[in-house]
C-alpha positions in Angstrom: 127.7 119.7 127.1 127.2 121.2 130.5 129.7 121.8 133.3 128.2 120.7 136.5 128.6 122.6 139.8 130.1 119.4 141.3 133.4 117.7 141.6 133.8 114.0 141.7 135.9 111.3 143.2 136.5 107.8 141.9 137.1 105.0 144.4 139.9 102.6 143.6 140.4 99.6 145.9 143.7 98.7 147.4 145.0 95.2 147.9 143.9 94.8 151.5 140.3 95.4 150.3 140.7 92.7 147.7 142.2 90.3 150.3 139.1 90.9 152.4 136.8 90.2 149.4 138.6 87.0 148.8 138.4 86.0 152.5 134.6 86.2 152.5 134.1 84.5 149.2 132.6 81.0 149.2 134.9 78.1 148.7 135.3 77.2 145.1 134.7 80.7 143.8 137.5 82.2 141.8 139.5 84.9 143.7 139.3 88.4 142.3 142.4 90.5 141.6 143.2 94.1 142.2 143.2 94.7 138.5 139.7 93.1 138.1 138.0 95.0 140.9 139.4 98.3 139.7 138.3 97.9 136.1 135.0 99.4 137.2 135.2 102.0 140.0 132.5 103.8 141.9 132.2 107.5 141.3 130.8 110.0 143.8 129.6 113.5 142.9 130.7 115.8 145.7 130.5 119.6 146.3 132.5 121.6 143.9 136.1 121.8 145.2 138.6 124.5 144.7 141.7 123.2 146.5 143.3 119.9 147.5 142.7 120.8 151.2 138.9 120.9 150.5 139.1 117.3 149.3 140.9 116.2 152.5 138.3 118.0 154.6 135.5 116.3 152.7 137.1 112.8 153.0 137.6 113.4 156.7 133.8 114.2 157.0 132.5 111.5 154.7 135.0 108.6 154.7 132.6 106.4 156.7 129.8 106.8 154.2 132.1 105.9 151.4 133.7 103.0 153.2 130.4 101.5 154.3 129.0 101.8 150.8 132.0 100.1 149.2 131.8 97.3 151.8 128.1 96.9 151.3 128.5 96.7 147.5 130.6 93.5 148.0 128.9 92.1 151.1 125.5 93.1 152.5 125.9 91.1 155.7 127.8 93.6 157.9 128.7 90.9 160.4 131.3 89.8 157.7 132.8 93.2 157.5 136.1 94.0 159.1 135.9 94.6 162.8 137.2 98.1 163.1 135.4 100.4 160.6 137.5 103.6 160.9 139.7 106.0 159.1 142.7 103.8 159.2 140.8 101.0 157.5 139.5 103.5 154.9 143.1 104.5 154.2 144.2 100.9 153.9 141.3 99.8 151.7 140.6 102.8 149.4 142.5 105.2 147.1 140.7 108.3 146.0 141.1 109.8 142.5 139.6 113.3 142.3 138.1 115.1 139.3 137.8 118.8 140.1 135.8 119.6 137.0 132.8 117.5 135.9 131.0 117.7 132.6 127.7 116.2 131.5 127.9 115.1 127.9 124.2 114.0 127.7 122.3 116.9 126.1 119.1 114.9 125.9 118.2 113.4 129.2 118.0 115.5 132.3 120.2 114.7 135.2 118.1 112.8 137.8 118.9 111.7 141.3 117.5 108.8 143.2 117.8 108.6 147.0 119.1 105.3 148.2 118.7 104.0 151.7 121.7 104.5 153.8 123.7 101.5 155.0 122.4 100.7 158.5 124.7 102.0 161.2 126.8 99.3 162.8 125.7 98.7 166.4 
């Protein structure tokens, strides 16, 4: 086991996000519930944090990246995204659960990273 020089955040969706998901779903598809969408959450490794204020600063700097990634994971067509992609929408749609200490339990495989293409900026 290794302690990583990172902290982590888990993204939990709020009901307004679920309402948006259901609003863009095709007719006839079953609606998803808040419980269902939060059974699996996205985790983001972030710089190691010492204090709660550090987390707030990081969220202020990176909320747009997180929000766009979460929207994109449900709908690739950004024309179907909510109109105002801003901090207020982030706060309405997303709840953050921090983990200040992160451990790697895999003693066999090295930790690898793959760069993904950023979500295109909204014009």
